[in-house]
C-alpha positions in Angstrom: -31.4 4.2 6.9 -29.8 3.4 3.6 -27.5 6.1 2.8 -28.0 5.5 -1.2 -31.6 6.0 -0.7 -31.4 9.2 1.2 -28.8 10.4 -1.5 -31.2 9.7 -4.3 -34.0 11.0 -2.7 -31.9 14.5 -1.9 -30.7 14.7 -5.5 -34.4 14.3 -7.0 -35.4 17.2 -4.7 -32.1 19.3 -5.4 -32.4 18.6 -9.1 -35.0 21.7 -9.7 -33.0 23.8 -7.6 -29.6 23.1 -9.3 -31.0 23.9 -13.1 -28.6 26.5 -15.0 -30.1 29.7 -15.5 -31.7 31.2 -18.6 -29.5 33.6 -20.5 -30.7 37.1 -21.5 -30.7 38.2 -25.0 -28.0 41.2 -25.1 -26.7 43.7 -27.9 -23.6 41.3 -28.0 -25.0 38.7 -29.9 -25.2 36.4 -26.9 -28.3 34.4 -27.4 -31.2 33.5 -24.9 -33.3 30.7 -23.8 -35.7 31.3 -26.8 -33.0 31.2 -29.4 -30.7 28.5 -28.3 -27.3 28.4 -29.9 -26.5 25.1 -31.9 -24.3 23.2 -29.9 -20.7 22.5 -32.0 -20.7 19.1 -33.2 -18.4 16.6 -31.2 -15.0 15.7 -32.8 -14.3 11.8 -32.9 -10.5 11.5 -32.3 -9.2 7.5 -32.6 -6.2 6.8 -30.3 -5.6 3.3 -31.0 -1.6 2.0 -30.3 0.8 2.2 -28.1 1.7 5.6 -26.3 5.0 7.2 -27.9 7.1 6.2 -30.9 7.4 2.8 -31.7 10.1 1.7 -34.2 8.7 -0.1 -36.9 10.9 -0.6 -40.0 11.2 3.0 -41.7 7.8 4.3 -39.9 7.6 6.0 -36.6 4.1 4.9 -35.0 2.3 5.3 -32.2 0.1 7.6 -30.0 2.0 11.0 -29.1 1.2 14.5 -27.6 2.2 16.0 -30.4 0.0 14.2 -32.6 -2.7 14.6 -30.2 -2.3 18.2 -30.0 -2.4 18.4 -34.0 -5.7 16.9 -33.9 -7.4 18.7 -31.8 -9.8 21.4 -33.3 -9.1 24.8 -33.4 -12.3 26.1 -32.7 -12.4 24.6 -29.3 -15.0 22.2 -30.1 -16.2 18.9 -27.9 -14.3 16.1 -28.5 -14.6 12.4 -28.0 -11.7 10.4 -27.9 -11.9 6.4 -28.5 -8.9 4.8 -26.8 -7.7 1.6 -27.1 -4.1 1.1 -26.1 -1.8 -1.0 -24.1 0.1 1.8 -22.7 4.2 2.4 -23.5 5.8 5.8 -22.2 5.3 7.2 -19.0 6.3 10.7 -19.6 4.8 10.9 -23.3 1.2 9.9 -21.1 1.9 12.5 -19.0 2.6 15.3 -21.8 -0.8 14.0 -23.3 -2.6 14.3 -20.1 -1.0 18.0 -20.1 -2.6 18.6 -23.5 -6.1 17.4 -22.8 -5.8 19.4 -19.6 -5.6 22.8 -21.2 -7.7 22.2 -24.2 -10.4 24.6 -24.1 -13.0 22.3 -25.0 -15.0 19.5 -23.7 -13.3 16.5 -23.6 -14.9 13.0 -23.5 -13.4 9.6 -23.6 -14.5 6.2 -24.7 -12.4 3.3 -23.8 -13.0 0.8 -26.6 -10.6 -2.1 -25.7 -7.8 -1.4 -23.5 -6.3 1.9 -21.4 -3.4 0.5 -19.5 -0.5 2.1 -17.7 0.4 5.4 -19.6 -2.9 5.2 -21.7 -4.8 5.0 -18.4 -3.1 8.2 -17.1 -3.9 10.5 -20.1 -7.4 9.7 -19.9 -7.9 11.0 -16.8 -7.9 14.7 -17.9 -11.3 13.9 -19.4 -14.6 15.5 -18.1 -16.3 11.9 -18.8 -15.0 8.5 -19.3 -16.9 6.0 -20.7 -16.0 2.4 -20.5 -17.3 0.2 -23.7 -18.9 -3.3 -23.1 -15.8 -5.5 -22.4 -13.4 -2.9 -21.8 -10.6 -3.1 -19.1 -8.5 -0.3 -17.5 -5.2 -0.8 -15.8 -3.0 1.3 -13.5 0.4 0.3 -12.1 3.9 1.8 -11.2 6.0 3.2 -13.9 9.1 0.8 -14.8 12.2 1.5 -16.7 15.4 -0.8 -17.6 18.8 1.0 -16.3 22.4 0.1 -17.4 25.3 1.7 -15.8 26.8 1.3 -12.4 25.2 1.5 -8.8 24.7 5.4 -9.3 22.8 5.1 -12.1 20.3 2.3 -10.9 19.5 4.7 -8.0 19.1 7.8 -10.0 16.8 5.3 -11.9 14.9 4.3 -8.4 14.7 8.0 -7.8 13.0 9.0 -11.2 10.8 6.0 -10.8 9.4 7.0 -7.5 9.0 10.7 -8.6 6.9 9.5 -11.7 5.1 7.1 -9.8 3.8 9.8 -7.3 2.6 12.4 -9.8 0.8 9.6 -11.4 -0.8 8.5 -8.3 -1.6 12.5 -7.6 -3.4 12.3 -10.8 -5.5 9.1 -10.3 -6.2 10.2 -6.6 -7.8 13.5 -7.8 -10.1 11.4 -10.0 -11.0 8.8 -7.5 -11.4 11.3 -4.5 -8.8 9.2 -2.2 -5.6 10.2 -0.9 -2.2 9.8 -3.0 -0.7 7.2 -1.1 -4.1 5.0 -1.2 -3.7 5.4 -5.1 0.0 4.3 -4.9 -0.8 1.3 -3.1 -3.4 0.7 -5.8 -0.6 0.9 -8.4 1.8 -1.0 -6.8 -0.7 -3.7 -6.8 -1.2 -3.3 -10.7 -4.9 -2.6 -10.0 -7.2 -4.3 -12.9 -10.5 -2.8 -13.8 -13.6 -3.9 -16.2 -16.5 -1.5 -16.8 -18.1 -2.0 -13.6 -15.1 -2.1 -11.4 -13.6 1.1 -12.9 -16.6 3.2 -12.1 -17.0 1.8 -8.8 -13.3 2.8 -8.0 -13.9 6.0 -9.5 -11.5 6.1 -12.3 -14.3 5.9 -14.9 -18.1 7.6 -15.3 -20.1 5.3 -17.0 -20.0 1.4 -18.1 -22.1 0.2 -21.0 -23.4 -2.9 -22.0 -24.1 -3.8 -18.2 -27.6 -4.2 -16.5 -25.9 -3.1 -13.2 -23.6 -0.5 -14.3 -23.8 3.0 -12.4 -24.1 5.9 -14.9 -23.2 8.4 -12.6 -23.0 11.3 -14.9 -26.4 10.6 -16.2 -28.1 10.2 -12.8 -26.3 12.6 -10.3 -26.6 16.4 -10.2 -24.0 18.7 -8.6 -23.6 16.6 -5.2 -22.8 18.6 -1.9 -20.9 15.7 -0.5 -19.3 17.9 2.2 -22.6 17.8 4.2 -22.2 13.7 4.7 -19.5 12.2 7.0 -19.9 8.8 4.8 -20.7 10.1 1.3 -20.7 7.1 -1.1 -17.0 7.0 -3.0 -18.3 7.2 -6.5 -20.2 10.1 -5.7 -17.1 11.9 -3.7 -15.1 11.0 -6.8 -17.2 12.5 -9.4 -18.0 15.6 -7.7 -14.2 16.1 -7.3 -13.3 15.6 -10.5 -16.2 17.8 -11.5 -15.1 20.6 -9.8 -18.1 20.0 -7.3 -16.1 20.5 -4.2 -17.8 23.8 -3.0 -21.7 23.6 -3.8 -23.7 26.8 -4.4 -25.0 28.4 -1.1 -28.3 27.3 -2.3 -27.3 23.9 -2.6 -25.6 23.7 0.5 -28.5 25.2 2.7 -30.9 22.5 1.4 -28.5 19.9 2.1 -27.7 21.1 5.5 -31.7 21.6 6.2 -32.0 17.8 4.9 -29.3 16.5 7.2 -30.6 18.0 9.8 -34.0 16.4 9.5 -32.7 13.2 9.0 -30.1 13.1 11.8 -32.4 14.2 14.5 -31.4 15.8 17.6 -30.7 12.6 19.5 -31.3 14.2 23.0 -34.7 15.6 23.0 -36.4 13.2 20.5 -34.8 9.8 20.9 -37.4 8.6 23.4 -40.1 9.4 21.0 -39.4 9.1 17.6 -37.9 6.0 16.1 -34.1 6.7 14.6 -34.7 4.9 11.2 -36.7 8.0 9.7 -37.4 7.2 5.9 -36.9 10.0 3.6 -40.9 10.1 2.7 -41.3 11.2 6.3 -38.9 13.8 6.3 -40.3 17.2 5.3 -38.1 19.5 2.9 -38.2 23.2 4.0 -35.9 24.7 1.7 -35.4 28.6 0.3 -36.0 29.7 -3.3 -32.7 29.3 -4.8 -30.5 32.4 -4.8 -27.6 33.0 -7.5 -25.5 35.1 -5.0 -22.0 34.5 -7.0 -20.3 37.6 -5.3 -21.3 36.6 -1.6 -20.4 32.8 -2.5 -16.9 33.9 -3.6 -16.3 36.3 -0.7 -17.1 33.5 1.7 -15.1 31.0 -0.2 -11.9 33.7 0.0 -12.7 34.6 3.7 -12.5 30.8 4.3 -9.2 30.2 2.6 -7.6 33.3 3.9 -8.6 32.1 7.5 -7.3 28.7 6.9 -4.0 29.8 5.5 -3.9 32.4 8.5 -4.7 29.4 11.1 -1.9 27.2 9.5 0.7 29.8 9.6 0.2 30.5 12.9 0.6 26.7 13.7 3.6 26.5 11.6 2.1 24.1 9.3 3.6 23.7 5.9 2.3 25.2 2.7 1.1 21.7 1.2 -1.0 20.5 4.5 -2.4 24.4 4.2 -3.1 23.9 0.4 -4.7 20.5 1.0 -7.1 22.0 3.7 -8.1 24.7 1.6 -8.7 22.6 -1.7 -10.5 19.9 0.3 -13.2 22.4 1.1 -12.7 21.7 4.9 -14.1 24.0 7.2 -12.1 26.6 9.5 -13.1 24.5 12.5 -12.0 21.2 11.1 -8.8 22.8 9.6 -7.8 23.9 12.9 -8.5 20.6 14.6 -5.9 19.1 11.9 -3.4 21.8 12.7 -3.8 21.3 16.4 -3.3 17.5 16.0 0.0 18.0 14.1 1.3 21.1 15.7 1.0 19.0 19.1 2.2 15.6 17.6 5.7 17.7 16.9 6.1 18.3 20.5 3.7 16.5 22.8 4.5 18.8 25.6 2.5 21.7 23.7 -0.7 20.2 24.4 -0.8 21.2 28.2 0.6 24.8 27.9 -1.7 28.2 27.7 0.6 30.4 26.1 2.2 29.8 22.8 5.9 29.9 22.1 7.6 33.1 21.0 6.3 34.1 17.3 3.5 31.6 17.8 0.2 33.7 17.4 -2.1 30.4 18.0 -3.4 29.8 21.2 -3.3 26.2 22.2 -4.8 26.1 25.8 -7.1 23.2 27.0 -10.7 23.7 27.2 -13.4 22.5 29.1 -14.2 20.0 26.5 -10.8 18.7 26.7 -10.6 18.0 30.1 -14.0 16.7 30.4 -12.9 13.9 27.4 -9.7 13.3 29.4 -11.6 12.6 32.5 -13.7 10.2 30.5 -11.3 8.3 28.9 -9.3 8.0 32.0 -12.5 6.5 33.9 -13.0 4.4 31.0 -9.5 3.2 31.1 -9.5 2.6 35.0 -12.6 0.3 34.5 -10.7 -1.8 31.8 -7.5 -2.0 34.0 -9.5 -2.8 37.3 -7.4 0.3 38.8 -9.0 3.1 40.6 -9.7 6.6 38.4 -7.6 9.6 39.5 -7.8 13.4 39.4 -10.8 14.4 36.9 -11.6 10.7 36.3 -13.0 10.3 39.8 -16.3 12.1 39.0 -16.9 9.1 36.3 -16.0 6.4 38.6 -17.6 2.9 37.4 -17.6 4.3 33.6 -18.5 1.4 30.9 -19.4 1.9 27.3 -23.4 1.3 27.9 -23.0 4.2 30.8 -21.1 6.3 28.4 -23.7 6.0 25.4 -26.5 6.9 28.2 -24.3 9.9 29.8 -24.1 11.1 26.1 -27.7 10.9 25.5 -28.5 13.2 28.5 -29.4 10.1 30.8 -28.0 9.6 34.2 -30.4 7.0 35.1 -28.3 4.4 33.0 -29.8 1.5 35.0 -33.3 2.2 33.5 -32.0 3.4 30.1 -34.1 1.6 27.3 -32.4 0.7 24.0 -33.6 3.8 22.2 -31.6 6.2 24.8 -28.3 4.0 24.4 -28.7 4.1 20.4 -29.3 8.0 20.9 -26.0 8.4 23.0 -24.4 5.9 20.1 -25.3 9.0 17.3 -24.9 12.3 19.4 -22.4 14.9 18.2 -21.2 17.8 19.8 -22.1 17.0 23.5 -18.6 16.7 24.6 -16.6 18.9 22.1 -18.1 22.1 21.1 -18.8 22.5 17.6 -18.1 18.6 17.2 -14.7 18.8 15.7 -14.7 15.1 14.6 -15.8 13.0 11.9 -17.8 10.3 14.1 -20.2 10.5 16.7 -19.1 11.4 20.4 -19.5 7.6 21.5 -17.3 6.4 18.4 -14.3 9.4 19.2 -14.0 8.4 23.2 -14.3 4.9 22.3 -11.3 5.1 19.8 -9.3 7.2 21.8 -9.7 5.1 24.8 -8.5 1.7 22.2 -5.5 3.6 21.3 -4.3 4.4 24.7 -4.9 0.7 26.0 -3.6 -0.7 23.0 -0.4 1.3 23.4 0.0 0.3 26.8 -0.5 -3.1 26.0 2.2 -2.8 22.8 4.8 -1.0 25.2 4.5 -3.3 28.2 6.5 -6.7 26.2 8.6 -5.5 23.4 10.0 -7.9 21.3 13.5 -9.3 21.9 14.5 -8.6 18.3 14.9 -4.8 19.6 17.8 -5.4 21.3 19.8 -6.2 18.1 18.0 -3.5 16.1 18.3 0.4 15.4 15.0 2.2 14.9 14.4 4.7 11.9 11.3 6.8 11.0 10.1 7.2 7.3 7.9 9.9 6.1 6.0 7.6 3.5 6.1 4.5 1.9 9.0 4.7 -0.6 11.8 2.4 -0.4 14.0 3.0 2.7 18.0 2.3 2.4 20.2 1.4 5.2 23.5 2.4 4.1 26.9 1.6 6.0 29.7 3.9 4.7 33.3 3.2 5.3 36.9 3.8 4.3 40.3 2.6 4.7 41.2 4.7 7.8 44.8 2.9 8.7 47.2 5.8 9.0 50.0 5.7 6.8 53.5 7.2 6.4 53.7 10.6 4.7 56.2 10.1 1.5 59.3 12.3 1.5 57.6 14.9 -0.5 55.1 15.4 2.0 52.2 13.9 0.0 49.3 11.9 1.7 48.1 8.6 0.6 44.7 9.1 -0.3 41.6 7.1 0.6 38.3 6.5 -0.9 34.9 6.1 0.7 32.8 3.6 -0.2 28.9 2.5 1.0 26.7 -0.5 0.6 22.9 -0.4 1.2 19.8 -2.8 1.6 16.7 -1.8 0.5 13.5 -2.4 2.4 9.9 -0.8 2.7 7.4 0.3 5.4 4.2 -2.3 4.8 0.8 -1.3 6.0 -1.0 -3.7 8.0 -4.8 -3.6 9.6 -7.7 -5.5 10.6 -11.2 -4.3 11.1 -12.6 -4.2 14.6 -16.6 -4.3 14.7 -18.2 -3.3 18.4 -21.6 -4.3 18.0 -24.4 -2.6 19.7 -25.4 -5.7 21.3 -22.2 -5.9 23.3 -22.5 -2.2 24.1 -26.1 -3.1 25.4 -25.1 -5.6 27.7 -22.5 -3.6 29.1 -19.7 -6.2 28.0 -16.5 -4.2 29.0 -15.1 -7.7 29.7 -15.1 -8.6 25.7 -14.1 -5.3 24.9 -11.1 -5.3 27.5 -9.6 -7.9 25.4 -9.6 -6.2 22.2 -6.9 -3.3 22.7 -4.4 -6.3 24.2 -5.1 -8.6 21.4 -4.3 -6.2 18.8 -1.5 -5.0 20.5 0.0 -8.5 20.6 -0.9 -9.1 17.0 1.5 -5.9 16.0 4.1 -7.3 18.5 3.7 -10.9 16.8 4.0 -9.0 13.2 7.1 -7.5 13.8 8.7 -10.5 15.6 7.6 -12.3 12.8 9.3 -10.1 10.3 12.5 -9.8 11.9 13.1 -13.4 12.8 12.2 -14.4 9.6 15.1 -12.4 8.4 17.5 -14.5 10.8 16.1 -17.8 10.0 15.8 -17.3 5.9 19.6 -16.0 6.0 18.7 -14.0 2.8 21.6 -12.9 0.4 23.2 -9.7 1.6 23.8 -6.8 -0.9 27.3 -8.3 -1.8 25.7 -11.5 -2.9 26.6 -13.6 -0.1 24.1 -15.0 2.6 24.3 -12.9 5.7 25.8 -15.6 7.9 28.6 -17.0 5.4 32.0 -18.3 5.3 32.9 -15.0 3.1 31.4 -13.1 5.9 33.4 -14.7 8.6 30.5 -15.3 10.7 29.4 -18.9 10.2 30.9 -21.1 13.2 32.1 -24.7 12.9 28.7 -26.8 13.9 28.9 -28.0 17.4 26.8 -27.7 20.9 27.0 -24.6 23.2 30.4 -25.0 24.6 33.9 -22.9 25.4 35.0 -23.9 21.8 32.0 -23.0 19.9 31.7 -19.9 21.8 35.4 -19.1 21.7 35.3 -19.5 17.9 32.4 -16.8 17.8 34.2 -14.5 19.8 37.6 -15.0 17.5 35.6 -14.3 14.4 33.7 -11.2 15.7 36.7 -9.5 17.2 38.6 -9.8 13.8 35.7 -8.3 12.0 36.7 -5.1 10.0 35.0 -1.9 8.9 33.6 -1.7 5.3 36.6 -0.4 3.3 39.4 -1.5 5.5 42.5 -2.8 4.0 42.5 -6.5 4.5 45.5 -7.0 5.3 45.7 -4.1 7.4 45.3 -3.6 11.0 41.9 -1.7 11.6 39.1 -4.0 13.3 36.0 -3.4 14.8 36.5 -5.8 17.6 32.9 -6.5 17.7 32.0 -8.2 21.3 29.3 -10.6 21.4 27.6 -10.2 24.7 23.8 -11.6 23.6 23.3 -15.1 22.8 19.9 -15.9 21.3 18.6 -19.6 21.8 15.5 -21.4 20.5 13.6 -22.8 23.7 14.9 -26.0 23.4 18.8 -24.6 24.1 17.6 -22.7 26.8 18.7 -24.9 29.8 22.1 -25.9 28.1 22.4 -21.7 27.6 21.6 -21.0 31.0 23.9 -23.7 32.5 26.9 -22.4 30.5 26.5 -19.0 31.6 25.8 -19.9 35.6 28.0 -19.1 38.1 29.9 -22.0 38.9 33.3 -23.4 40.6 35.0 -25.4 38.2 36.9 -28.5 39.5 40.4 -27.3 37.6 41.5 -24.5 36.1 41.2 -25.9 32.7 37.4 -26.3 32.8 36.8 -22.5 33.5 34.3 -20.9 31.6 35.9 -17.7 30.5 32.9 -16.1 28.9 30.0 -16.8 31.3 30.3 -13.3 32.5 29.8 -11.8 29.1 26.8 -13.1 27.9 23.3 -12.8 28.6 20.8 -15.2 26.9 17.9 -14.3 25.3 15.5 -17.2 24.5 13.1 -16.6 21.4 10.6 -19.3 20.3 10.8 -17.8 16.6 14.3 -19.8 16.2 12.6 -22.5 17.1 11.4 -25.8 14.7 8.2 -24.6 14.9 8.4 -21.9 12.5 9.6 -21.7 8.8 13.4 -21.7 8.6 13.9 -22.2 12.8 16.2 -24.9 14.2 16.2 -26.5 17.6 20.2 -26.7 17.6 21.3 -23.2 16.2 22.4 -20.4 18.4 23.6 -17.2 17.9 25.6 -14.3 19.3 25.0 -10.6 18.6 26.9 -7.5 19.6 24.5 -5.4 20.9 26.3 -2.3 19.9 26.7 -3.2 16.6 22.8 -3.7 15.8 22.3 -6.2 13.0 18.8 -5.3 11.8 17.3 -2.1 11.2 13.7 -1.3 11.5 11.3 1.8 10.6 7.9 3.0 11.5 5.5 5.7 9.7 5.9 9.1 11.0 3.9 9.6 13.6 2.9 5.7 13.9 5.6 4.5 16.2 2.8 2.0 17.8 -0.4 0.3 16.5 -3.2 2.7 16.0 -7.0 2.6 15.9 -9.4 4.7 13.6 -12.9 4.9 13.9 -14.8 4.8 10.5 -16.5 8.0 9.9 -19.7 8.6 9.8 -22.7 8.2 13.0 -23.7 4.6 13.0 -26.6 3.7 15.5 -26.1 -0.2 15.0 -22.5 0.0 16.2 -18.9 1.1 15.7 -16.2 0.1 13.3 -12.5 0.7 13.8 -9.8 -0.1 11.8 -6.5 -1.3 13.5 -3.5 -0.3 11.9 0.5 -1.1 12.1 2.7 0.3 9.7 6.2 -1.6 9.8 9.4 -2.6 7.8 12.8 -4.3 8.8 15.9 -5.4 7.2 19.4 -7.1 7.9 21.7 -3.9 8.1 24.8 -5.3 9.4 26.4 -8.8 9.4 29.6 -8.1 11.2 28.0 -7.8 14.5 26.4 -11.2 14.2 27.6 -15.1 14.5 25.6 -18.3 14.0 26.3 -21.8 14.9 24.1 -24.5 13.1 24.7 -26.7 16.3 24.8 -30.2 16.9 
């Protein structure tokens, strides 16, 4: 059934229930419905031009927060801002946004040409944003120009990141998405015409288009929390309008409608088609009740209970506030807190008593044990192994059998399509309360995918890991791999007893984590045919895809030989790590040992005696050189002392196909030596996502299951002193 049709039908039914109550006439002079007070006229304010002061001969022009504040009506009358601006000062745009947010009257905006950069930010404070025909909006990361030394530039980077994160929070609140997603849109420099701006949630209406989306004109306060897959434009507008917590009567009606549409699969799937039209559902709603005090009391209790649960789970205030502000139920908030609590220390997931000062019980219940048993049985079927422990009761479990089991059918051999479809949409059968945003089938299938994908991912790590050090990043901001050093050579103390001083210096390579992903579709047809063979390949294929992504990222850095932060190529004569071209031999390898032994730490006196003494113990070669390399390190008896290979016991050969000619920048003659104790690369994963993961699309879909496989990864060449290259011959 089309969600949009259901929502439209539900809106029509709810419209009379959400009408504002009429006011009674009182002695204070307030007028009721029979004597409506004339609404104050809307004041038009034209904002054309750049944001911030612009020097133009002797005149200082531009749109500023001070000018905007001076032009606002004193009586709080509604205003219409007519905007056409290419943007300008980021801080001035933020100040204008603050001015509009604190204005007492209604603020509407009509974009009459352009709302770029800083201009797109301050208009986010409006109750309604209308895109005129032909108008365009643009959001992007702020930029600046810095003059000065390295410290000045780094301070500018920190300032820009802070400013961009604040901008992203404003856009995210308007669009109903996460700050991370909004920041990614800013980094891509997102341009949107009228219809696209409405679709993204950046605007409410687009004029002059036959297929525009006049959200504000057609949608009433929308109880989006009742839906697992509410349309993004409705959710964005509901949040922007402050409709995150609909009235109690609206919630009751929405819940009743949802329960009627999403029928009990276990008891009626066999008799009633799942595609129920809205017209076939009888609405049974109580008359509207304006019990404001009860609603406020309930909201306060919800917030207090979530805060108490969050503090007991040792969550930070930001996460607790996010759960409260999002309108999450107490059960959902506890589920999120539990996942985060266990993620911090996986051993917590199996304890039955809390650690000291821990007020929340985190023990396993029967539902969790059942989940583990089913996932274990499915995993055993995938791998061809025998199930163990509690999983033995579900021996031979497949996707089709799982769906039938969730539908309450044990005779899965004779279960028809309706039974399977009912099991795919069942919720709350396995976990009491249904503490996940998809069906039980989707929850279990996704958990199985994650387990199988992690197993496949960890089975064959890339060869690059032997020459890379790992770190974890909290977000997608730029990372810096910093090497600090100083001249540590001891010097003679002079006759006055004074010590010669040294200065610490550092250098850094910048990189960032990049988010990668692909969508996976598991169709109803694949499930009904019990095709575990096809499903079995998906986790392995995506694990291999993640491994290839990592290897491609790292070996592309080696092959392309980029410039280091000092302006020289990583492998270069100034870095003393580029050998005289020649085939693998005692002479060419000996040159590598000589140069690497003489590498100095960062900041060391070039005439001093301080050496790193890097020791190459890994030789990386393309497949074309594998035989020659292995012959070089093989144990043979020389025919004379002069033919002795003194390095054969010191080096391990590692073949890597991505170094060969079949990839961009590769070579079939070049070989590399690395010191495994002085890693050349640095790589990073997003905190909590150190392996590829699968996320189920929220909601319940009887036609199949959509999942997204994601991997967050970044790498950089961090240290040239532990690496050596010879172009070969």
